[in-house]
N, C-alpha and C positions, 0 to 999 in steps of 0.2 A: 116234833122234830128231834127232840132229845132221845127218843127211843130208837131212831135210825142211826145215831152215832153212838156206838157202844165200843168199849174196849174189849179186845179179845180176852178170853179167860187166861191165856198164857201170859199176857202182858201184866196182869194183876198179880201173878204168882211171885214176882220178884226175880232176883238174880238166879242163874243156874246153880245147882247144888255143887258144893266143893268136891273135887275129885283129885286124886293123886296123878291121874293121867294128864289132866290139864296143867298141873304144876310141872310135871316132868317135860311136857312139850314146851312150856314156856322157858324152862331152864335150858333145854336143848337149843331153842331159838336164840336165846341170849348168848349162849356159848358160841354159836355159829357167828352171830353178829360181832362179838368181841374178837374172835379169831380173825375175821376178815377186816375188821377195823385196824387191828395191829398190823396185819399183812399189808393193808393199803398205805399205811404210814411208812413202814420200814422197808418194804421191798423196792419201791421206786427210788427212794432216797439212797438206799444202799447200792442199787444197781447204777444210779447216776454217778456216784463217786467212784465206785469200783471200775466201771467201764471207762470213765474219763481218765483215771490215773493209770490203770494197768493195761487196758486194751488199746484205747485210742492214742494216748500220749506215750505209753510204754512200748507196746508191741508195734504199733503202726507208725510211730514217730510223727504224729500230727501236731500242728501248732495248738496252742492253748485255746485260741478262739474257735478253731474247727472242732476240737474235742468237746467243747461246751455244747455245740450244736448237736453233734451226733449222740452224746450222752443224754441230752434232753429227749431226743427221739426214743432212745431205749427206755427212759423212765416213763414216757407217755404210753408206750406200748405195754409196759408192765402194769400201769394203771388200768388199761383196757382189759388185759388178761385177768387181773384180779376181779374187776367188775363182772366180767363174763362168768368167771367161776362162781362168784357170789350169786348171780342170777340163776345159774344152773343148779346150785345146791339148794337155794331157797325154793325154786320151782319144784324140785323133786323131794323136798323134805316132807310135804304133806301127801305125797302120792302113795297109794297102797303098795306094799312090798311084794305081793304075789304077782306071778305072771299068768297070763291067760285072759279069758274073756270076763269082763265085769259088767254086770247088768245094773 
């Protein structure tokens, strides 16, 4: 029974060899994650306060309670846009660069 359960030769060889390409792709992924993290924090908050003060209360002369509501909608939409952009960039990050048929 012990003979039927063997580890593959690849499993015994240990971790994959170190390569600069693995390191550069990891750094690239971390930079992308950091960029979108900062964008996720700053963009919705900035848009919330900017649209509340300048657009809804300033230009449109809305009341304070109405401007809170509409500014929150703008901030939620900004969160969704940032998330969609992150998913798009992350999805295409590992894709091959060349166009045409890939086998």
